[in-house]
C-alpha positions in Angstrom: 83.2 -20.1 -9.9 79.6 -20.8 -8.9 77.5 -21.5 -12.1 74.4 -20.9 -10.0 75.0 -17.2 -10.1 73.4 -16.5 -6.7 74.3 -12.8 -6.5 72.9 -12.0 -9.9 69.8 -14.1 -9.0 69.2 -11.9 -6.0 69.4 -8.6 -7.9 67.5 -9.9 -10.8 64.7 -10.8 -8.4 64.8 -7.5 -6.6 64.9 -5.5 -9.9 62.0 -7.6 -11.2 59.9 -6.6 -8.2 60.7 -3.0 -8.9 59.8 -3.4 -12.5 56.6 -5.0 -11.5 55.8 -2.1 -9.2 56.5 0.4 -12.0 54.2 -1.6 -14.3 51.4 -1.7 -11.7 51.7 2.1 -11.3 51.1 2.5 -15.1 48.0 0.3 -14.9 46.7 2.3 -11.9 47.2 5.5 -13.8 45.5 4.1 -16.9 42.5 3.2 -14.8 42.4 6.5 -13.0 42.8 8.6 -16.2 40.8 6.3 -18.4 43.6 5.9 -21.0 43.7 2.5 -22.8 46.6 3.1 -25.2 49.3 5.7 -25.1 49.3 8.4 -22.5 46.4 10.7 -23.5 46.6 14.0 -21.8 47.8 12.6 -18.5 51.1 14.1 -17.4 51.4 11.5 -14.6 51.0 8.7 -17.0 53.6 10.2 -19.4 56.1 10.3 -16.5 55.2 6.8 -15.3 55.7 5.4 -18.9 59.0 7.1 -19.2 60.2 5.8 -15.8 59.2 2.3 -16.9 60.8 2.7 -20.3 64.0 4.0 -18.9 64.2 1.1 -16.5 63.6 -1.3 -19.4 66.4 0.4 -21.4 69.2 0.2 -18.8 68.5 -2.6 -16.4 68.6 -5.7 -18.7 72.1 -4.7 -20.0 73.4 -4.2 -16.5 72.0 -7.6 -15.5 73.7 -9.3 -18.4 76.9 -7.7 -17.5 76.5 -8.8 -13.9 75.9 -12.4 -15.1 79.1 -12.2 -17.1 81.1 -10.8 -14.2 79.8 -13.4 -11.8 80.4 -16.1 -14.3 83.9 -14.9 -14.8 84.5 -15.0 -11.0 84.4 -11.4 -9.9 84.6 -10.8 -6.2 81.3 -11.2 -4.4 81.7 -7.9 -2.7 82.1 -6.1 -6.0 79.0 -7.8 -7.3 76.9 -7.0 -4.3 78.0 -3.3 -4.4 77.2 -3.0 -8.1 73.9 -4.8 -7.8 73.0 -2.7 -4.7 74.0 0.6 -6.3 71.9 -0.3 -9.4 68.9 -1.2 -7.3 69.1 2.0 -5.2 69.8 4.1 -8.3 66.7 2.8 -10.1 64.5 3.6 -7.1 66.0 7.1 -6.9 65.5 7.6 -10.6 61.8 6.7 -10.3 61.3 8.8 -7.2 63.1 11.7 -8.8 61.0 11.8 -12.0 57.9 11.3 -9.9 58.8 14.4 -7.8 59.6 16.5 -10.8 60.1 16.1 -14.5 63.0 18.5 -14.2 66.3 18.1 -12.4 66.1 16.7 -8.9 68.6 15.2 -6.5 67.0 11.8 -6.7 67.0 11.7 -10.5 70.6 12.8 -10.5 71.6 10.0 -8.1 69.6 7.6 -10.2 71.3 8.6 -13.5 74.8 8.8 -12.0 74.4 5.5 -10.1 73.1 3.6 -13.2 75.9 5.1 -15.4 78.6 4.4 -12.8 77.5 0.8 -12.5 77.5 0.3 -16.3 80.9 1.9 -16.7 82.4 -0.1 -13.9 80.9 -3.3 -15.3 82.3 -2.5 -18.8 85.7 -1.7 -17.3 85.8 -4.9 -15.4 84.8 -7.0 -18.4 87.2 -5.3 -20.8 90.0 -5.6 -18.3 89.2 -9.3 -17.8 89.3 -9.8 -21.6 92.6 -8.0 -21.9 94.0 -9.9 -19.0 92.9 -13.2 -20.5 94.4 -12.4 -23.9 97.7 -11.1 -22.7 
């Protein structure tokens, strides 16, 4: 088991860059629409804030679970797949909501990808716990 957690470090870095881009987009829209606090009447800003908030709601938990999996010794291929799917899912979610606040293929991919990663992580960790107890 590598206590340096290199795979989690990679995806934490990539997801941080995405979070930064989402944050910069909010700043850009605040300047454009002259909104200091809140979202004012700007629909674009409302969407950008929601995209950013949704990212902040789901990604930290998934990264914590990725740390636990890597620390536990999960296969590197599994960790790369989960991290990669999460990264792509979060990009798709942001693009999907930017294209339309209603349903879109990209938003659907984003939601299903994020939920799939979380469920697989939960399953792995619960299975590892049960396997260690029995």
